[in-house]
N, C-alpha and C positions, 0 to 999 in steps of 0.2 A: 428409574421408573419411566415407562413409556408415556408419551403424550399423544392424545388423539384429538383431531379437529374435525368438526362436522362441515360437510359441503352442503349448503342450503340452496334451494331453488331461488335464484335471484329474481328481482322484479324489474321488468323492462319499462313499464309505464304505469300510470295511475290506474288504468282499467284492468291491468293484469292481476288476477287472483290465484292462478294456478298454471301449471305447464304439464305437458305430456312428454315423457322420456322417449326419444326417438332412437338414439344409439348411445352406446358407451364407447368412447374413443380410446380409453385406457381400461385395462383389465386389473382385477384384484391382484395385488402384489407388484404391479408395475411401479417403477420409479416415476415420481411426478416432480417437475420443476416449476418454479414460479413462472406464470404465463402460459402453462400448458392448457390445451383444450382437452377436457376429460369427457365431455358428453355433448350431445345436441338435444335440444328440447323444442317442442312445438308450443308456441304461445298463441294468444289471440291476434298476433300480428304476423308472425312468420316463423320459419325454422331458424333457431339461433344456436350459436356455440356457447358452451359454458366454460369460461376461462377461470382458472384458480390462481391465487397469488400466495401459495404456501407450498414449500418443498417437502417431500416426504415420500410415502408409499401409499398407493390407493388401497383402501380396506373396505370390506363390506360390513353390514349387509347393504348392497346396492339396490336402489329402486329398480324394479324390473322394467325392461323395455315395454312401452305401452302403458305403464302406470301413470296415473294422474297424481301430481304432487302439488300441494298448496305452496304459495309463496312463503319462503322461510322454512319450509319443511325439509327434512333430511333427504338428500339424494344419495349420499354415501359419506365416506370418512377418509381422512388422511392421517396416517400414523408416522411417527418418526423412527419406528423400529421395523427393519426388514423381517418379514416372517409373521407379523401381526396381520392375518388375512381377514379377520372378522373382529368387530368390536362387541364385547359382551354387554348385556343389558345393564349390568351394574358398574361398568368401567367409567372412569372419569373422562369426560370430554372437556378438554382444557379451554378451547376457544372456538369461535367460528373461523373457518378457513375463508378468507375474503374471496369473493367471486365476482365476476362481471359477465355480462351477456352481450354478445356482438352478433350481427347478422351472419348467418352461415355463408362461408366462402367469401366474406367481405374483404379478405386480404390480411396483410400484416398490420396489427393495430399500432398506432402512435399513441402511447399512453402518457398521461400526466405524470411527469417524473417527480420523485420525492427528493426535493433539493435541500432539505434539512430534516433533522429528527423531529422537529415540532410541526412540520408541514403535513396537513391532512387533505388539503385541496388547493387548487389554483384557479385563477381567473384568466381566460384567454384575452390577451391584450391586442395582438395582431396576428394575422396569418401572412407570412412572408412568401408563401407559394399559394397559387390558386388551385381550386379543384381541377383535376386533369393535367396539371403541370408535371413535367418529368422531374423526378427526384434522383439525386445522386448521393452516394455514401458521403456523409459529413455535412450535408446541407443543413442550414438553419431553416426550419419550416414555419416556426411560430415563435412568439414571445408570450410568456405567461407571468402574471403577478403572483408572487408567493407571499408568505407572511414576513419576508425579509426584503425582497427587491424584485425588480423585473428581470426575468431570466430568459435566455435563449433555449429553445428546444431543438436539439440536433438529432438527426436520424442516421442510421447506419445500414440502410437497406435501399437498394435501387428499385425504381418502378415509377408509378404515377400516383399523385395524391388523389384520394378517393374519399367519398362520404360513406355513411353519415358523418358530417363534420360539425364539431361544436363551434358555433359562431362566436364572434367577438363579444365579450361580456359574459359568456357562459362560465359557470362555476363547475369545475370538473374535479371529482375525487381523485386522490393519488392512485396510480396504477389503473385507472379507468381510461377507456379509449377517448381520444380527442378527434381522431380521424383514422384513415387507413391508407396503406400503400398496396397497390395491386400491380401485378407484373405486366399486364396487358392494358393498353389504353381503352380497349373496347369494354373492359370490365368496370370502368370508372362509374361510381354511383355519385350523382350530382346533388344529393340531398344535403341541405344544411339545417341544423337544429339549434335552437336556443335552450340552454339548460339554466334553470333558476338556481338560486342559492341553496335550495333543497335538493338539487341535482335531478330535478324532474324536467321532462320535455314540456316547454310552454309554447313553443312555436316550431313549425317545420315547413320548409318550402324548398323548391328546386332552384338550382343556380345554372340554368342552361347557358346564360350569357355572362357567366362570372368572369370578370376581367382580371388579368394578372396584376398582382400587387408588386410594385417595384421592389426588387431585392435590395436589401441594405448591405452595407459593408460586412464582411465576415466578422463573426464575433467569437469569443472564446467559449469552449464547451462548458456545460455545467457539470458539476461533480457532486456526487453524493457524499455528504459529510459522514465520516466514519463514526459508528456507534461504540458505546462502551462494551466491555466484556461482561458476560453473565457473572453474577456474584456466586459465591459458594453456597451450597445447600445449608440451611439453618441447622444448628446442632440438634441431632436426634429427631428431626422432623422432615417432612417431604414438601417440596415446592416444584411446581411445573417448570419445565425449561423456559417457557415464555415469561413466566413470572420472574425467574432469575435474570433473564435478559432485561426486562423492564426495570428491575431493581438496580441493575448495573448502570442503566442509562439515566435513571432519575435519582440515584443515591439513597434508595430506601433500604433500611436495615431489616432484613427478613426475620431476624430473631425477635423483633418487636411486634410482629404482626400475628393476628389470629387468622387461621385459614378457614375459608368458607366452603371449600370443596369437600367431597366425601372423605371421611376419616381425618378431617382437619387439614387436608392438603391446601397449601397456599397457592392461589391461582391469580391470574393477571388482574382481575377486578380488585383483589385485596391490595395489590400494589398501587393500582390507580387511585383507590380511595385514600391510601396513605400519603401519596404525593400528587395533589391536584395540580392541574396545569395552571399557567399564569392566568388564562382566561377564567378558569374556575375560581381562582383566588380573587380575581378582580370582580367577578359577578357575585361573590359571596359577601363582599363588603357593602355597606349601605349605599344605595343609589338615590340621588336627588332628582325628582321629577322637575322638568322645565317646560315652559310652554313652547309652542311652535311645532312645525313639521320638520323632522330631521332627515337628512339623507344618510344612507348606509355608508359606513366607513369603508375605505379600501383595505385590502389585506394588510398593507404596511401600517396604515393608521391604527387598525385594530391591534396589531402586534405591539406597537409602541404604547397604546393605551393600556393594554393588559400588563405589559412589563412595568410601566410606571406605577400602576395601581398595586401590583404585586410588590413593588419596592417599598410600599408603605408598611409591609410586614417586617422590614429590616430595622433593627435598633441601631441608628446611626448617630454619629457626632462629627463635628467639623474642627479642623485645625488649620490655621493660616500662618505662613511665613512670607516675608518680603525678601526676594532674591534679586541681586543685581546681575542681569544677563549679558551685559555689554561684552565681556571677554569671550563668552561662549559664542555670541553672535559673530564677533570678529573672526574667531577661530573657524567657525562653520563656513563663513564666507571665503576664508582663505583656502579651505579644502573643497570648495564648491559643493557644499552640503547644505540643505535647507535647515533652518533653525528648528523646525518641527522634528526632523529626524535626529538632530543633535540632542534635543531635549529628551526624546524617547530613549536614546542611547544613555544619556546621563541618568535617567530614571532607572534603567536596567543596571548600570554600574552601582548605584546606591542600593538597589534591591539585592545585589549579591551579598551585602552585609546585613540586610534586613529582609530575609526571605519570607517572613510572615506576611508582608504586604502583598505577596503573590499567591497566598493561600485563599481558600474559600470555605464557607460553611456548607456542610452536607447533612441534610436531615437523615436520621435524627441523631444529633449530638456527635457529629464527626467533623474533623477538619481535613480537607484535602490539601496535602502539601505538594506544590508544583515547582519543579526546577526550570521548566521552559517558560521563557518570558515572551508571551504572545500578547502584545499590547495593542488594544484598539485605540485609534486616533480619530476623533470626530472631525468630519469635514462637511462643509455645506454642499448639499446636492442641488442639481439643476431643478428649478421649479419650487425651491424651498425645502425646508426640512434638513435633518442631519443624517449622514451615513457614517458608519464607524468601521472602516477597513482595518484589517489586522496586519501588523508587521510581526511575523513569526520568528521565534528563536533569536530575539534581539541579542541575548547574552552571548551568542556564538558568532556574531557577524560583525564585520568592520563597518565603519560609517559609509564607506563607498558601496559596499554590498547593499546596505539598507537603503541608501539613496537610489540605487538602481531599481530596487524593488518598489520603492515609493513612487518613482517616476512612472512605473508601469501601472501601479494600482490607482493613482489619483484620477486620471481621466475616466476610468471605468467606474470608480466610486461616485464621482460627480454625476455620471449618467445612470447610476444605480444598476450597473452591469457587473456586479461581483458574483463569483461563485460562492457557495455556502462556506467552504473552508476559509474564505477570505473575509468573512464577517462574523462567523459563529464562534461563540465560546472564547472571548478574550480572557486573559488572566488578570488584566489591569487596564484601566481606560484613562485616556488623556483628552480633555476638552479645552481648547484654546479659543476663548472669545475675546481675548485682548486685541485681536486683529480688527474687531469691530468697535474698539474704543471702550469696551465694558470695563469699568473700574473695579468691580468686585462681584462675584457670583459664586453660588454653590451648585454642584452637579449632583445628580441622583444616581447612586449605584443600584444595579439590579441584581437579582439572585444569580450567583455564579462567580462574582468577584468580591473581594474584601474591601476594595477602595477604588475611588475615582478621583482624578486630580483635575481641578479647574484652574486655568491660567488666565489672569486678567491683564489689562493694559499696564505697561510700566509707568509708574509715577515717580514723584520726588524721592520716595523711600524705597523704590525698587519695583519689582514685578510681584504682585500678590499671587501666591500659589496656595490654593486651598485644597485640602483632601477631606472628602467625606468618606467615612469608613464604617464598616460593619463591626459593632462592638463585640459581637460574638467571636470574632476572629482576632482582632487587634484591639489594644487599648490606647488611650491618649499618649502614654509614654512611648509606645512603639511608633506611633505616627510622628510624634515630635522628634524622636531620634532619627527617624528616616528623613524628615524634612531638613533637619539640621545637617545631616551628611549630604543630602541633595544640594543644599545651599553651597557647601564647600566645593562640591564637584562641579556645579555650574559656574561658580565664581572663580574656580582655578582649573580650567579645562586642560592646561598643559600637563597636569599630573596624570591624566588618564587617556587622552586622545590617541597617543601613539601606541600604547599597548594595553588593551583591555581584556578582562575576563581570562587572564592566565593564572595559573596556580604553580609558581615555581617551587622548587624543593625546599621544604621547611628546614630551618637551621636547628641543629641539635647534636648531641653526642651519640651518633649512630654507628653501628657496625658497618653499614653501607648507606650512603645517601639515597641510593635507589636499588631496590631488589626487583628482579623480573622473574615471574613465574612462567616458565615455558621457553623452549629453545627453538621454536619454529620460526617462520619468516617474520611474524609480528614481533616476537620477543627479541630475536637476534638483530633485526634492523634497528630497533629501539636502543638496544644496548650499545651497538656500534656507534650510533650517532651521539649518545651520551658520553662515552669514553673519549670520543674525538674532541669533545669540549672539556676534557679534564675531570669528568665526574666518575667517581669510584662506583663500580656496578658489580653486583653479583647476579648471575643468571642460573636459576635452579631449574634443571631439566630432568624429566623423568625417564631418560634414556642415556646410554653411554655417550652417544654422539648427537650433536644438534641437527636440525633440519626439519623436525616435526613431521606432520602427516605428508606435507608436500614432497619431501625427499624420500621418505620410507614407505608410504602407503598411498600416495596420491599422484601428483603431477609427474614426477620423474619416472617412477616405475611404469606407470600406465603409458607414457609416451615411448618408453623403450619397447613395450609390446606393440604400440601403435606403429612404430617404425617398421618392425618386421611384418606386421599385417599389411602395411602399405606396399612393401616389396612384393609380397605375394599377390596382392590385388592388382598392382600395376603390370605384372607379367601377363595377366589375362588379356591385356590390350596391346601387347607388343606386336602380335601378328597383323593387326589391322593397320599398323604403322610401317609394316615391311620388315619387322624383325622376327625371324623364325627360330624355332628350337628353344624358346624360353618359357613356354606356356604351362609347363608342368613342374613348378617349384615344390620342394618338400621341406616342411618345417622340422628343424632339429631342436626340439624343446630343451634338451640338456644344455646345448651350446647357448641358446637364447638366455636361459636362466642364469648360467654362469656369467655371461656378459652383463646381464641386467644387475645382478647382485654386486658385481665388481664396480659398476658405475656408482651404485649407491654407496658402497663402502668408501670408494675413493673420494666422493664428494663430501661425505660425512667427516672423514678424517681431515680433509682440507678446510672444512668449515671450523672444526674444533681448533686446528692449528692457527687459523686466522683470528678466531675469537681470543684465544690465549695470547696471540702475538700482539694484539692491540690492547691487552691488559684487562679483558673481561674475566672476572673470577667465575669460571664455569664449574658448577657443582651438580653431580647426579643425585637425584632424590625426589621425594614427593613433598610439596610444600603445602601448608595450611596456616590460616591466621589464628594467632592467639589473641591479639587485639589490633587496633588500627595502626600500630607502629611495630608490631612483632609478628614474625612467622616462625612456625615450627618446621624443621626439615627432617624427614625420615630418609636417610641415605639407603642405597641399595644394600649396603652391608655396614654394620656399625651402629653406634648409639644415636638416638634422636638428639637434636640440639636446636637452640633458638637463635634468631638473629634479629637485631633491632634495625629499623629502616626509617628514613625520612619520608620517602615516597615509594610506592610500589606500582608495578605494571603487571596486570593479570593477562596472560596470553597462552593458556593451555590448549587451545584448539577445541574441537568438539568431536565426539565419537559418532559412528553411524547410529541411526535411529532404526529400531526394529519394532514395527507396530504389533499390537497384541493379537496376532493371528494364531488360532489354535494350532499347536505343534511347532510354532516357530522357535520358541525357546529351547524345546527339546532337540530340535534340529541344529540349533547353534551348539548345544552341548555335544552332540554326536559328530558334528562336522559336516552333516548333509546340507545344512543351511550355512551359507557363507555371506560375508559382508565385504565392503571395500577395504576393510582392515585385514581380513583373513583370506581373501582370494589369492593372495601371493603364495599361499602354501599348497596350491594345487600341484599334484604330482605330474599332471599332463593335461592338455586341453580335453575337456569332457566331450563325449559324443553328443549329449543332449543337455541343455541347461535352460531352466526357467529363470526369468529376470522379473522381479516384482519392483516396479517403479520405472517410469519413462522419463526421468530427468536426465541431466547431463551425464552423470556416472553410468546410469543404466544404458543410455544410447551408445556411449563410447565403448563400454564393455561388450555390448551386443554385437557391434560391428567388428570389433577386434576378434572375438571368438568365432564369429561367423566366418571371417577370413581364415581363421585357424582350422576350419572344418567342422565347427560345432553347430548342431541344429538348435535354433533359438526360439523360444516363445516369450514375448514381452507382455506383461500385464500392467495396466495403469488404471488407478482408481478414478482419475479425473476423465473428462470427456475428450482430452487431447494430451498427447505427450509433449514434452519440451515446453511446459508452461512458462519457463523462465525466458524463452526466446520470443522475439517479435513475431506476432501472429502469422503474417504471411510467409515469413521465412520458415517458421516451424511447420506450416502446412505443406510447403514444397518439400522440405526435408523428410517429413513423415511419409509422403507418397513414395519417395525414393527408398526409404527404409522398408516399406511394406513389400517392395520387390525382392528384398533380401531375406526377410524373416517375418514371422507372424506377430502382429501387433493387435492386442485386444484392449480397447479403452472402455471406460465405465465398468471396469471389472471388479468383482467382489471375490476375495479369496475366502474359500470355505475352510480349508484345513491343509496342513502340510504334514506328511508322515514319511517314515522310511529311514534308511541308513545311507551313508555316503556310497554313491554308485547306484543306489536303488531308491530314489525318492519319488514321491507321488504328490501332486498338487491338485486340489479340487477348486474350481472357480465357477462363477456365474458371469455371463457376458451382459451387455447392455439390454438385450432383449429378454433377459431372465433365463436363458438356456444354461444348464449346468454341463460342465465338461471336466475332464481330468487330463493331466499331462504327466507321463512317466519320464523321468530324467535322472541324470547322475547327481546334479546339484541344483539348489535353488539359491540364486543370488538376491539378497535383499538390498536393492538400490533405492531405498526410500528416504534418502537425504540424511542430514546430520542434525543432531540436537545437542546444545550445550549441556554438560553434566558438571555442575558445580558442587555436588553433594559432599565431596571430600575436602573442599577448600575452607569450610567453616566460615563462610562470608558473614554470618550473623555476628560473629565476634568482632569483626571490623566495622560493622554497620553498613556494609555494601548491599544495596538493594537490587532485586531482580525485576525484570520485566518479562513475566512468564518464565520460561526456562533460561533465558539469556540474562546476562548482567546489563542493567540499565546504564548506558553511557551516552554522552553527548558527542557532537561532531569533533570535539577536541580529544575525545577518549576519556573524559572525566566521569567518574562514577558519582554516586550520591555522597561519597567521602572525597573532598576536594583534592587530597594528596594521593589518592589511589585511582589509577587509571585501568582501563580494560580495552583490549584491542583484539581484532581477528574474529574467528568463528564464535568465540564465547559471547560476543555481543550481538550475534545474529546478523541480519542483512546479507550482503553478498559474501558467501563463505569461499573466498578465493585467496590464493597465496599472495598475489600482488596487492589485494585489498588489505590483507593483514599487515603486509610489509609497509604499505603507505600509512595505515593507521598507527603502526609502531613509530614511524618517523614523525608523524604529527604529535603523538604523545611526547616524544623526546623534545620537540621544539617548544611545546608548552611548558614542560618541566624546566627548560632552560630560560623561561621568561619571555619567549616569543609568542606571537599570536598566530597559530596555524590551525586550519580546520580541514577535515576530510569532507569532500563534496561528492556524494554518491552519484550525482547527476553527471559527473565527469568520468565515472568508472567505466570499466570495459571487461570483456570476457570472450573466450573462445571455447566452443565445443569442438573437440578434436574428432569429429565424425568425418565421413567422406561423402559429399563435400563438407567443409567446415562451416559451422554457423558461428557468428560472432556479432558483438555489438560494442559501440562506444556511445555513451551519453543516453539520450532519450529517444523513444519512439514517438510517433505522432500522438498515439493514445496517451502516453505518459505526459507528454508536453501539454496536451489539452487538459489533463487532470490538474495541472499546475497553473491553469489559466493562461497558457501561452498559445497564441494563434499560430499553429505550426503547419507547415506544408512540406511535402516530400516529392522527390523524383526518384525513379528507379530504372534500372537498366539490366537486362538479362545478360548473363555471361556468354550466351550463345552468339552474340554479335561481336565479341572481342576477338581480334586476330590471334593474339597469343593463346587464348583459350582454345580456339579452333585448331591451332597448330598442335597443341599438346593433347587434344581430345578431351578437354576438361570443361565442357560447356554447360554443365548443370548449374543452376543457381542464379543469383542476382546480387546487385548492390543497391542499397537505398540510402539516399541522402536526405536528412531532415533539417529544416531551417526555420528560424523564427521569422515569421512574415514581416513583422514590424521592423526588426533590425537587420534582417537578412544574414544574421550570424548562424553558422552551422552548429546545431545543438545535438546532432546524433547521426551516426552512420551504422547501417546494419548490413550484414554479409551472409551470403551462402555461396561459398566459393572454395575451390580446392586449396588455395593458398591464402586463406584468411589470416593465418598466423603471421604471414609476412606483410600483407597489405594493410593490416589493422594499425600498424605503427604510424602511417601517415594520417590516418583518421584520428588517432589519439591526439596528435599534435593539432589538427584542425579544431577539434572540440575543446581541448584544454586551453588553447590559446585564444578561443573566441573568434576564429577567423571568419570572414564574411564570404558569401558566394563570389563576390567580385575578386577577392584575393585569390581564391582557389581557381576560379575560371581563368585568371590571367597568369597563373603559375605555369612554367614550362615543364611538361612531363616528357620523359624519353619515350621513343617509339621503336619497336613495338613492345610495350609493357602493359600490364593490367592497371598500373597507376594512372594511365591516361583516362580511365573511366571517371576518376574523381573530377577532373577538369570538365569533361563532357557533361556529367551530371550537374555541376554547378552552372554551366552555361545554359543548359536546358531549363533549369529551375528559374534562373534569372529571366530568361525569355518569357516563360509562362507568367511570371509575376508582372512583367512589363505589359503583356497583352491584357491580363485581367484588370490591371489598374486603369486601363483606358475605357472599360465598360462599366 
């Protein structure tokens, strides 16, 4: 069912009652993004832009140009369905499309960011830049107070700060402008306004002599806290998409609601009524009048008040144990870990045995079971009050990892400078008032957790540890059992400090202690590590030879093609280097394919020989679960049989994903539509090929076949190709690719039809223009998606996260002795990632504590030049609360690149400003696959800028650039530290 949203005439001021439509900046059927200007209107003040904050497609009927529309009257509509050009009189309008009004040509708005799901407005605390001041990308321009903390506002546009600017103390709605950025200093508007709590202008004046506010030290960027997924449609009934999204965020069961929309459709208001906010709950309870004149609460004070009042709706009880912490304190001191971190880890270890303490109640009558231990730890903030920063995924991390995170969190927590993901939605909370000498207290849990733990000062009988718990989720016996085990864990730390959170192979009379499903890089590396330690392993592979997609349909065959394409491409540049007579190479397809297939066969046979040589029991067949200790194997030939196992590792990979485009499935059946699995059956390079998808696979294949002489059209649904690649690197590579073949972004595929050799693809571009492309084949390069439908995971109790298997960084699924690695768990679908995860799973099955850290992973796109990454980009680092800086250097200045004529691209070095550790390196270079090895060692070893700067690199090589980048970044940091 489509959803339609009305665009209303916004109100600029109290005196405005209507506006006149001047222009429509978007036309019916146009794609509309959040923040787009759709129209201009004339008010009693000026000509203004109408900005919308809802994505979709513009639909009519539109108010005519020149028409007078009352405030809150309909200007037009936004629909979520392409093709809905007009909204019928009887159709459901789900919600208002949020709009804002800004002065025409005022510049790029700086809007109030939404820093948490509960935030609807923010208060301007400071302006870090003055009106008229130059603004650079990444600058902190203001701080705002939200319902959680004081946060930085960072901008990503260069120019000059301009008004109308919401002054200090103004209350600004989320997504509404606080100020503007203009490109020319002469365009600066020097108006400053004060907005009341009702978001109305109460004062306006000019700031001709506005003095610059001293810039503070750089701060971490704010991050939007991710929302929940929409819930499923209620059985046999309709619900608007926005209602389903709200229900997912608030935990409302749509099956329990009556719909107030036409024909009983459940709309957002129905969900809002079913799950009131904490403020609504607080205000619905009896209020006691008191004498005197009160001051308005700050946003943080209001949030605390509402949460505490809402906590009164929880049926709670208390349980207290006395625990002697002396051994834990000594052990923590010996390992240079704070007692706070050690206690948090101890709580996590105990919770592995009592997971119900980590659950929470979800209205109505549901329990959310959570395996991630995200513990909030209350600390005293500067100026009074408590802040509760979160240590995430405690169950997966060592004490040293947790301590490093705590050291970084603490100073920002005390200064109330946390990003939302660092304080929102803990699964368990710890409050330690023992440091203040408090002998006993109880803490108050708030909705969203089942329990909060209060720690008091140690006395003659030990340290009182009190848990206040939600009786809807746990009972007294649960809490007592948890505290009893926590007491043992804290009082005997040697039993768990060295190896925590591992799940070794269960003992039993098994056919195999470990069975691995899948013979690709993940399964094979896991099996080899296990047999090396004497574990008997069976590997069930659905092909005669191991190697998986990497060997047979991915990395190896594509690089064989890439090598031949490189030879052809390089010959085109021989003449400019003084080599004549080599510029007209001819591809011999039959010879190439014979060689390619021989390489695959040889490597597959060598892998099987090695596997069997190290005593892996390799079996061909399809495996599925009978229960959580039994699999059924259907061999390629012969009878089905079952095997009993102690532990299992699921590593079957993931097939290509084909989106539901009209004609795509028919094309797959006929062979006119091909995928990364079937492209290897081509009889020859096609004359013309359409590629749907601009990711790594699409780009690699596009360039390969372009070098083979194929005309290429690439179509990408998103607004840029190579979304997986660092933005600036992707932008440069895209410009180079556009010189070689056609690239259409924001494309919509209408249909695919034809037979192999005579295919036709219809599409619409970003401007709504339709076109068609006649070609020999259509390659669907739209990524991969796990397919677990034949594994019968339900029988084993293994849970999914969308299409992927839910697994933690150790590879553990929801069943402790069943692991999953590689493409089937989502994330980076790369061969080396799968192999790493396979080795991590093996380590944990052997009783060691080993985790996969995606922030240290890497990848290479084998384009020309090659894109590559190790670790984090600046944007990714800032999203994790890291104050990151970068330096970059073009390949064109490198002597070796000039000699070889390979001067396109750059290298970027990313470092943590606080520690000066290198946390990321990004490449666009002809030899990224060779250069990236050094970058991998820098990032994985946590090397500092100084270490890399002082390392001696040989000349002339491109590795010299690493040292030069490190020295440049060190120099910049020294200079900026002085100002």
